[in-house]
mmCIF file as Biopython writes it, N, C-alpha, C and O atoms, coordinates in Angstrom:
data_model
#
loop_
_atom_site.group_PDB
_atom_site.id
_atom_site.type_symbol
_atom_site.label_atom_id
_atom_site.label_alt_id
_atom_site.label_comp_id
_atom_site.label_asym_id
_atom_site.label_entity_id
_atom_site.label_seq_id
_atom_site.pdbx_PDB_ins_code
_atom_site.Cartn_x
_atom_site.Cartn_y
_atom_site.Cartn_z
_atom_site.occupancy
_atom_site.B_iso_or_equiv
_atom_site.auth_seq_id
_atom_site.auth_asym_id
_atom_site.pdbx_PDB_model_num
ATOM 1   N N  . MET A ? 1  ? 17.806 18.845 15.616  1.0 0.0 1  A 1 
ATOM 2   C CA . MET A ? 1  ? 19.229 18.830 15.504  1.0 0.0 1  A 1 
ATOM 3   C C  . MET A ? 1  ? 19.838 17.995 16.639  1.0 0.0 1  A 1 
ATOM 4   O O  . MET A ? 1  ? 20.829 17.289 16.450  1.0 0.0 1  A 1 
ATOM 5   N N  . LYS A ? 2  ? 19.232 18.092 17.793  1.0 0.0 2  A 1 
ATOM 6   C CA . LYS A ? 2  ? 19.729 17.322 18.933  1.0 0.0 2  A 1 
ATOM 7   C C  . LYS A ? 2  ? 19.602 15.819 18.665  1.0 0.0 2  A 1 
ATOM 8   O O  . LYS A ? 2  ? 20.494 15.045 19.014  1.0 0.0 2  A 1 
ATOM 9   N N  . ALA A ? 3  ? 18.495 15.412 18.046  1.0 0.0 3  A 1 
ATOM 10  C CA . ALA A ? 3  ? 18.295 13.993 17.735  1.0 0.0 3  A 1 
ATOM 11  C C  . ALA A ? 3  ? 19.343 13.506 16.736  1.0 0.0 3  A 1 
ATOM 12  O O  . ALA A ? 3  ? 19.884 12.411 16.892  1.0 0.0 3  A 1 
ATOM 13  N N  . ILE A ? 4  ? 19.631 14.303 15.724  1.0 0.0 4  A 1 
ATOM 14  C CA . ILE A ? 4  ? 20.658 13.947 14.741  1.0 0.0 4  A 1 
ATOM 15  C C  . ILE A ? 4  ? 22.016 13.823 15.418  1.0 0.0 4  A 1 
ATOM 16  O O  . ILE A ? 4  ? 22.761 12.879 15.155  1.0 0.0 4  A 1 
ATOM 17  N N  . ASP A ? 5  ? 22.335 14.767 16.282  1.0 0.0 5  A 1 
ATOM 18  C CA . ASP A ? 5  ? 23.604 14.719 17.013  1.0 0.0 5  A 1 
ATOM 19  C C  . ASP A ? 5  ? 23.710 13.468 17.867  1.0 0.0 5  A 1 
ATOM 20  O O  . ASP A ? 5  ? 24.767 12.840 17.923  1.0 0.0 5  A 1 
ATOM 21  N N  . GLU A ? 6  ? 22.631 13.104 18.527  1.0 0.0 6  A 1 
ATOM 22  C CA . GLU A ? 6  ? 22.643 11.910 19.379  1.0 0.0 6  A 1 
ATOM 23  C C  . GLU A ? 6  ? 22.829 10.632 18.554  1.0 0.0 6  A 1 
ATOM 24  O O  . GLU A ? 6  ? 23.584 9.744  18.948  1.0 0.0 6  A 1 
ATOM 25  N N  . ILE A ? 7  ? 22.149 10.540 17.425  1.0 0.0 7  A 1 
ATOM 26  C CA . ILE A ? 7  ? 22.298 9.359  16.554  1.0 0.0 7  A 1 
ATOM 27  C C  . ILE A ? 7  ? 23.733 9.259  16.056  1.0 0.0 7  A 1 
ATOM 28  O O  . ILE A ? 7  ? 24.331 8.183  16.084  1.0 0.0 7  A 1 
ATOM 29  N N  . ASN A ? 8  ? 24.287 10.381 15.598  1.0 0.0 8  A 1 
ATOM 30  C CA . ASN A ? 8  ? 25.659 10.378 15.107  1.0 0.0 8  A 1 
ATOM 31  C C  . ASN A ? 8  ? 26.663 10.062 16.209  1.0 0.0 8  A 1 
ATOM 32  O O  . ASN A ? 8  ? 27.692 9.437  15.954  1.0 0.0 8  A 1 
ATOM 33  N N  . LYS A ? 9  ? 26.371 10.488 17.419  1.0 0.0 9  A 1 
ATOM 34  C CA . LYS A ? 9  ? 27.252 10.201 18.549  1.0 0.0 9  A 1 
ATOM 35  C C  . LYS A ? 9  ? 27.218 8.704  18.868  1.0 0.0 9  A 1 
ATOM 36  O O  . LYS A ? 9  ? 28.245 8.108  19.193  1.0 0.0 9  A 1 
ATOM 37  N N  . LYS A ? 10 ? 26.028 8.102  18.772  1.0 0.0 10 A 1 
ATOM 38  C CA . LYS A ? 10 ? 25.864 6.696  19.125  1.0 0.0 10 A 1 
ATOM 39  C C  . LYS A ? 10 ? 26.449 5.752  18.059  1.0 0.0 10 A 1 
ATOM 40  O O  . LYS A ? 10 ? 27.112 4.772  18.399  1.0 0.0 10 A 1 
ATOM 41  N N  . PHE A ? 11 ? 26.205 6.045  16.778  1.0 0.0 11 A 1 
ATOM 42  C CA . PHE A ? 11 ? 26.585 5.104  15.718  1.0 0.0 11 A 1 
ATOM 43  C C  . PHE A ? 11 ? 27.895 5.462  15.023  1.0 0.0 11 A 1 
ATOM 44  O O  . PHE A ? 11 ? 28.733 4.582  14.828  1.0 0.0 11 A 1 
ATOM 45  N N  . SER A ? 12 ? 28.094 6.673  14.658  1.0 0.0 12 A 1 
ATOM 46  C CA . SER A ? 12 ? 29.350 7.181  14.088  1.0 0.0 12 A 1 
ATOM 47  C C  . SER A ? 12 ? 29.055 8.482  13.373  1.0 0.0 12 A 1 
ATOM 48  O O  . SER A ? 12 ? 27.910 8.790  13.041  1.0 0.0 12 A 1 
ATOM 49  N N  . LYS A ? 13 ? 30.111 9.233  13.145  1.0 0.0 13 A 1 
ATOM 50  C CA . LYS A ? 13 ? 29.974 10.529 12.488  1.0 0.0 13 A 1 
ATOM 51  C C  . LYS A ? 13 ? 29.330 10.361 11.110  1.0 0.0 13 A 1 
ATOM 52  O O  . LYS A ? 13 ? 29.665 9.428  10.381  1.0 0.0 13 A 1 
ATOM 53  N N  . ASP A ? 14 ? 28.431 11.236 10.760  1.0 0.0 14 A 1 
ATOM 54  C CA . ASP A ? 14 ? 27.753 11.276 9.457   1.0 0.0 14 A 1 
ATOM 55  C C  . ASP A ? 14 ? 26.849 10.076 9.186   1.0 0.0 14 A 1 
ATOM 56  O O  . ASP A ? 14 ? 26.573 9.771  8.025   1.0 0.0 14 A 1 
ATOM 57  N N  . THR A ? 15 ? 26.382 9.389  10.231  1.0 0.0 15 A 1 
ATOM 58  C CA . THR A ? 15 ? 25.376 8.348  10.022  1.0 0.0 15 A 1 
ATOM 59  C C  . THR A ? 15 ? 24.107 8.996  9.481   1.0 0.0 15 A 1 
ATOM 60  O O  . THR A ? 15 ? 23.467 8.469  8.572   1.0 0.0 15 A 1 
ATOM 61  N N  . VAL A ? 16 ? 23.752 10.141 10.048  1.0 0.0 16 A 1 
ATOM 62  C CA . VAL A ? 16 ? 22.610 10.927 9.579   1.0 0.0 16 A 1 
ATOM 63  C C  . VAL A ? 16 ? 23.139 12.319 9.242   1.0 0.0 16 A 1 
ATOM 64  O O  . VAL A ? 16 ? 23.876 12.917 10.026  1.0 0.0 16 A 1 
ATOM 65  N N  . ARG A ? 17 ? 22.760 12.829 8.075   1.0 0.0 17 A 1 
ATOM 66  C CA . ARG A ? 17 ? 23.166 14.181 7.688   1.0 0.0 17 A 1 
ATOM 67  C C  . ARG A ? 17 ? 22.111 14.775 6.763   1.0 0.0 17 A 1 
ATOM 68  O O  . ARG A ? 17 ? 21.241 14.069 6.253   1.0 0.0 17 A 1 
ATOM 69  N N  . PHE A ? 18 ? 22.203 16.050 6.561   1.0 0.0 18 A 1 
ATOM 70  C CA . PHE A ? 18 ? 21.264 16.736 5.682   1.0 0.0 18 A 1 
ATOM 71  C C  . PHE A ? 18 ? 21.570 16.411 4.224   1.0 0.0 18 A 1 
ATOM 72  O O  . PHE A ? 18 ? 22.724 16.175 3.867   1.0 0.0 18 A 1 
ATOM 73  N N  . GLY A ? 19 ? 20.543 16.400 3.387   1.0 0.0 19 A 1 
ATOM 74  C CA . GLY A ? 19 ? 20.707 16.051 1.978   1.0 0.0 19 A 1 
ATOM 75  C C  . GLY A ? 19 ? 21.618 16.984 1.215   1.0 0.0 19 A 1 
ATOM 76  O O  . GLY A ? 19 ? 22.214 16.569 0.220   1.0 0.0 19 A 1 
ATOM 77  N N  . GLY A ? 20 ? 21.749 18.208 1.634   1.0 0.0 20 A 1 
ATOM 78  C CA . GLY A ? 20 ? 22.599 19.158 0.925   1.0 0.0 20 A 1 
ATOM 79  C C  . GLY A ? 20 ? 24.066 19.050 1.266   1.0 0.0 20 A 1 
ATOM 80  O O  . GLY A ? 20 ? 24.891 19.742 0.670   1.0 0.0 20 A 1 
ATOM 81  N N  . VAL A ? 21 ? 24.411 18.190 2.220   1.0 0.0 21 A 1 
ATOM 82  C CA . VAL A ? 21 ? 25.803 18.045 2.630   1.0 0.0 21 A 1 
ATOM 83  C C  . VAL A ? 21 ? 26.505 17.085 1.680   1.0 0.0 21 A 1 
ATOM 84  O O  . VAL A ? 21 ? 26.082 15.940 1.518   1.0 0.0 21 A 1 
ATOM 85  N N  . LYS A ? 22 ? 27.573 17.554 1.055   1.0 0.0 22 A 1 
ATOM 86  C CA . LYS A ? 22 ? 28.299 16.727 0.102   1.0 0.0 22 A 1 
ATOM 87  C C  . LYS A ? 22 ? 29.141 15.695 0.847   1.0 0.0 22 A 1 
ATOM 88  O O  . LYS A ? 22 ? 29.826 16.011 1.820   1.0 0.0 22 A 1 
ATOM 89  N N  . ILE A ? 23 ? 29.072 14.454 0.364   1.0 0.0 23 A 1 
ATOM 90  C CA . ILE A ? 23 ? 29.898 13.407 0.958   1.0 0.0 23 A 1 
ATOM 91  C C  . ILE A ? 23 ? 31.202 13.323 0.182   1.0 0.0 23 A 1 
ATOM 92  O O  . ILE A ? 23 ? 31.253 13.643 -1.006  1.0 0.0 23 A 1 
ATOM 93  N N  . GLU A ? 24 ? 32.237 12.897 0.854   1.0 0.0 24 A 1 
ATOM 94  C CA . GLU A ? 24 ? 33.534 12.760 0.202   1.0 0.0 24 A 1 
ATOM 95  C C  . GLU A ? 24 ? 33.514 11.551 -0.723  1.0 0.0 24 A 1 
ATOM 96  O O  . GLU A ? 24 ? 32.752 10.606 -0.515  1.0 0.0 24 A 1 
ATOM 97  N N  . GLY A ? 25 ? 34.338 11.593 -1.717  1.0 0.0 25 A 1 
ATOM 98  C CA . GLY A ? 25 ? 34.407 10.483 -2.662  1.0 0.0 25 A 1 
ATOM 99  C C  . GLY A ? 25 ? 33.653 10.820 -3.930  1.0 0.0 25 A 1 
ATOM 100 O O  . GLY A ? 25 ? 32.855 11.757 -3.961  1.0 0.0 25 A 1 
ATOM 101 N N  . GLY A ? 26 ? 33.901 10.076 -4.943  1.0 0.0 26 A 1 
ATOM 102 C CA . GLY A ? 26 ? 33.292 10.352 -6.238  1.0 0.0 26 A 1 
ATOM 103 C C  . GLY A ? 26 ? 32.297 9.293  -6.645  1.0 0.0 26 A 1 
ATOM 104 O O  . GLY A ? 26 ? 32.573 8.497  -7.542  1.0 0.0 26 A 1 
ATOM 105 N N  . TRP A ? 27 ? 31.149 9.266  -6.006  1.0 0.0 27 A 1 
ATOM 106 C CA . TRP A ? 27 ? 30.128 8.297  -6.363  1.0 0.0 27 A 1 
ATOM 107 C C  . TRP A ? 27 ? 29.619 8.604  -7.758  1.0 0.0 27 A 1 
ATOM 108 O O  . TRP A ? 27 ? 29.305 9.751  -8.075  1.0 0.0 27 A 1 
ATOM 109 N N  . LYS A ? 28 ? 29.540 7.590  -8.577  1.0 0.0 28 A 1 
ATOM 110 C CA . LYS A ? 28 ? 28.987 7.746  -9.921  1.0 0.0 28 A 1 
ATOM 111 C C  . LYS A ? 28 ? 28.079 6.556  -10.215 1.0 0.0 28 A 1 
ATOM 112 O O  . LYS A ? 28 ? 28.305 5.446  -9.734  1.0 0.0 28 A 1 
ATOM 113 N N  . MET A ? 29 ? 27.062 6.812  -11.006 1.0 0.0 29 A 1 
ATOM 114 C CA . MET A ? 29 ? 26.165 5.750  -11.417 1.0 0.0 29 A 1 
ATOM 115 C C  . MET A ? 29 ? 26.883 4.823  -12.393 1.0 0.0 29 A 1 
ATOM 116 O O  . MET A ? 29 ? 27.607 5.288  -13.273 1.0 0.0 29 A 1 
ATOM 117 N N  . LYS A ? 30 ? 26.685 3.520  -12.241 1.0 0.0 30 A 1 
ATOM 118 C CA . LYS A ? 30 ? 27.238 2.575  -13.206 1.0 0.0 30 A 1 
ATOM 119 C C  . LYS A ? 30 ? 26.385 2.648  -14.464 1.0 0.0 30 A 1 
ATOM 120 O O  . LYS A ? 30 ? 25.163 2.518  -14.400 1.0 0.0 30 A 1 
ATOM 121 N N  . GLN A ? 31 ? 27.020 2.853  -15.591 1.0 0.0 31 A 1 
ATOM 122 C CA . GLN A ? 31 ? 26.282 3.028  -16.833 1.0 0.0 31 A 1 
ATOM 123 C C  . GLN A ? 31 ? 26.630 1.973  -17.869 1.0 0.0 31 A 1 
ATOM 124 O O  . GLN A ? 31 ? 26.438 2.193  -19.065 1.0 0.0 31 A 1 
ATOM 125 N N  . THR A ? 32 ? 27.137 0.835  -17.428 1.0 0.0 32 A 1 
ATOM 126 C CA . THR A ? 32 ? 27.590 -0.180 -18.375 1.0 0.0 32 A 1 
ATOM 127 C C  . THR A ? 32 ? 26.445 -0.830 -19.144 1.0 0.0 32 A 1 
ATOM 128 O O  . THR A ? 32 ? 26.645 -1.288 -20.269 1.0 0.0 32 A 1 
ATOM 129 N N  . ARG A ? 33 ? 25.258 -0.879 -18.562 1.0 0.0 33 A 1 
ATOM 130 C CA . ARG A ? 33 ? 24.137 -1.536 -19.238 1.0 0.0 33 A 1 
ATOM 131 C C  . ARG A ? 33 ? 23.100 -0.556 -19.777 1.0 0.0 33 A 1 
ATOM 132 O O  . ARG A ? 33 ? 22.057 -0.966 -20.287 1.0 0.0 33 A 1 
ATOM 133 N N  . LYS A ? 34 ? 23.383 0.711  -19.667 1.0 0.0 34 A 1 
ATOM 134 C CA . LYS A ? 34 ? 22.444 1.728  -20.139 1.0 0.0 34 A 1 
ATOM 135 C C  . LYS A ? 34 ? 22.538 1.853  -21.653 1.0 0.0 34 A 1 
ATOM 136 O O  . LYS A ? 34 ? 23.638 1.894  -22.205 1.0 0.0 34 A 1 
ATOM 137 N N  . SER A ? 35 ? 21.421 1.911  -22.313 1.0 0.0 35 A 1 
ATOM 138 C CA . SER A ? 35 ? 21.381 2.106  -23.756 1.0 0.0 35 A 1 
ATOM 139 C C  . SER A ? 35 ? 21.926 3.483  -24.107 1.0 0.0 35 A 1 
ATOM 140 O O  . SER A ? 35 ? 21.747 4.428  -23.338 1.0 0.0 35 A 1 
ATOM 141 N N  . GLN A ? 36 ? 22.575 3.611  -25.232 1.0 0.0 36 A 1 
ATOM 142 C CA . GLN A ? 36 ? 23.081 4.895  -25.691 1.0 0.0 36 A 1 
ATOM 143 C C  . GLN A ? 36 ? 21.936 5.861  -26.024 1.0 0.0 36 A 1 
ATOM 144 O O  . GLN A ? 36 ? 22.118 7.078  -25.995 1.0 0.0 36 A 1 
ATOM 145 N N  . SER A ? 37 ? 20.774 5.321  -26.336 1.0 0.0 37 A 1 
ATOM 146 C CA . SER A ? 37 ? 19.627 6.173  -26.680 1.0 0.0 37 A 1 
ATOM 147 C C  . SER A ? 37 ? 18.489 5.956  -25.686 1.0 0.0 37 A 1 
ATOM 148 O O  . SER A ? 37 ? 17.325 5.844  -26.070 1.0 0.0 37 A 1 
ATOM 149 N N  . TYR A ? 38 ? 18.842 5.898  -24.408 1.0 0.0 38 A 1 
ATOM 150 C CA . TYR A ? 38 ? 17.857 5.552  -23.386 1.0 0.0 38 A 1 
ATOM 151 C C  . TYR A ? 38 ? 16.741 6.569  -23.222 1.0 0.0 38 A 1 
ATOM 152 O O  . TYR A ? 38 ? 15.726 6.261  -22.597 1.0 0.0 38 A 1 
ATOM 153 N N  . THR A ? 39 ? 16.894 7.773  -23.763 1.0 0.0 39 A 1 
ATOM 154 C CA . THR A ? 39 ? 15.807 8.754  -23.659 1.0 0.0 39 A 1 
ATOM 155 C C  . THR A ? 39 ? 15.147 9.042  -24.998 1.0 0.0 39 A 1 
ATOM 156 O O  . THR A ? 39 ? 14.181 9.802  -25.057 1.0 0.0 39 A 1 
ATOM 157 N N  . THR A ? 40 ? 15.648 8.453  -26.066 1.0 0.0 40 A 1 
ATOM 158 C CA . THR A ? 40 ? 15.114 8.809  -27.378 1.0 0.0 40 A 1 
ATOM 159 C C  . THR A ? 40 ? 14.553 7.642  -28.174 1.0 0.0 40 A 1 
ATOM 160 O O  . THR A ? 40 ? 13.901 7.869  -29.193 1.0 0.0 40 A 1 
ATOM 161 N N  . ASN A ? 41 ? 14.775 6.419  -27.758 1.0 0.0 41 A 1 
ATOM 162 C CA . ASN A ? 41 ? 14.310 5.269  -28.515 1.0 0.0 41 A 1 
ATOM 163 C C  . ASN A ? 41 ? 13.152 4.602  -27.771 1.0 0.0 41 A 1 
ATOM 164 O O  . ASN A ? 41 ? 13.349 4.011  -26.709 1.0 0.0 41 A 1 
ATOM 165 N N  . TRP A ? 42 ? 11.951 4.700  -28.330 1.0 0.0 42 A 1 
ATOM 166 C CA . TRP A ? 42 ? 10.760 4.147  -27.679 1.0 0.0 42 A 1 
ATOM 167 C C  . TRP A ? 42 ? 10.883 2.643  -27.472 1.0 0.0 42 A 1 
ATOM 168 O O  . TRP A ? 42 ? 10.330 2.117  -26.507 1.0 0.0 42 A 1 
ATOM 169 N N  . ASN A ? 43 ? 11.588 1.939  -28.347 1.0 0.0 43 A 1 
ATOM 170 C CA . ASN A ? 43 ? 11.716 0.487  -28.243 1.0 0.0 43 A 1 
ATOM 171 C C  . ASN A ? 43 ? 12.605 0.059  -27.081 1.0 0.0 43 A 1 
ATOM 172 O O  . ASN A ? 43 ? 12.576 -1.108 -26.689 1.0 0.0 43 A 1 
ATOM 173 N N  . GLU A ? 44 ? 13.379 0.956  -26.532 1.0 0.0 44 A 1 
ATOM 174 C CA . GLU A ? 44 ? 14.270 0.627  -25.436 1.0 0.0 44 A 1 
ATOM 175 C C  . GLU A ? 44 ? 13.781 1.092  -24.081 1.0 0.0 44 A 1 
ATOM 176 O O  . GLU A ? 44 ? 14.516 1.008  -23.097 1.0 0.0 44 A 1 
ATOM 177 N N  . LEU A ? 45 ? 12.546 1.585  -24.009 1.0 0.0 45 A 1 
ATOM 178 C CA . LEU A ? 45 ? 11.987 2.003  -22.726 1.0 0.0 45 A 1 
ATOM 179 C C  . LEU A ? 45 ? 11.636 0.779  -21.892 1.0 0.0 45 A 1 
ATOM 180 O O  . LEU A ? 45 ? 11.189 -0.236 -22.425 1.0 0.0 45 A 1 
ATOM 181 N N  . LEU A ? 46 ? 11.838 0.877  -20.599 1.0 0.0 46 A 1 
ATOM 182 C CA . LEU A ? 46 ? 11.506 -0.210 -19.699 1.0 0.0 46 A 1 
ATOM 183 C C  . LEU A ? 46 ? 10.000 -0.376 -19.617 1.0 0.0 46 A 1 
ATOM 184 O O  . LEU A ? 46 ? 9.275  0.608  -19.468 1.0 0.0 46 A 1 
ATOM 185 N N  . LYS A ? 47 ? 9.527  -1.598 -19.711 1.0 0.0 47 A 1 
ATOM 186 C CA . LYS A ? 47 ? 8.091  -1.889 -19.615 1.0 0.0 47 A 1 
ATOM 187 C C  . LYS A ? 47 ? 7.823  -2.544 -18.273 1.0 0.0 47 A 1 
ATOM 188 O O  . LYS A ? 47 ? 8.447  -3.547 -17.928 1.0 0.0 47 A 1 
ATOM 189 N N  . VAL A ? 48 ? 6.889  -1.971 -17.513 1.0 0.0 48 A 1 
ATOM 190 C CA . VAL A ? 48 ? 6.530  -2.498 -16.196 1.0 0.0 48 A 1 
ATOM 191 C C  . VAL A ? 48 ? 5.097  -2.977 -16.252 1.0 0.0 48 A 1 
ATOM 192 O O  . VAL A ? 48 ? 4.203  -2.239 -16.665 1.0 0.0 48 A 1 
ATOM 193 N N  . ASN A ? 49 ? 4.880  -4.202 -15.841 1.0 0.0 49 A 1 
ATOM 194 C CA . ASN A ? 49 ? 3.522  -4.771 -15.830 1.0 0.0 49 A 1 
ATOM 195 C C  . ASN A ? 49 ? 2.946  -4.744 -14.436 1.0 0.0 49 A 1 
ATOM 196 O O  . ASN A ? 49 ? 1.814  -5.179 -14.228 1.0 0.0 49 A 1 
#
């Protein structure tokens, strides 16, 4: 905890925080290019080589 406090003191408040701490603002994933059937259509699954 002391290390986190020191980092935040040096760089700015909330530079480092615990994962369970909610940040202000409404971050949302951009979904403009997501297929409407991204979990149900086998032909639209991403292929990685």
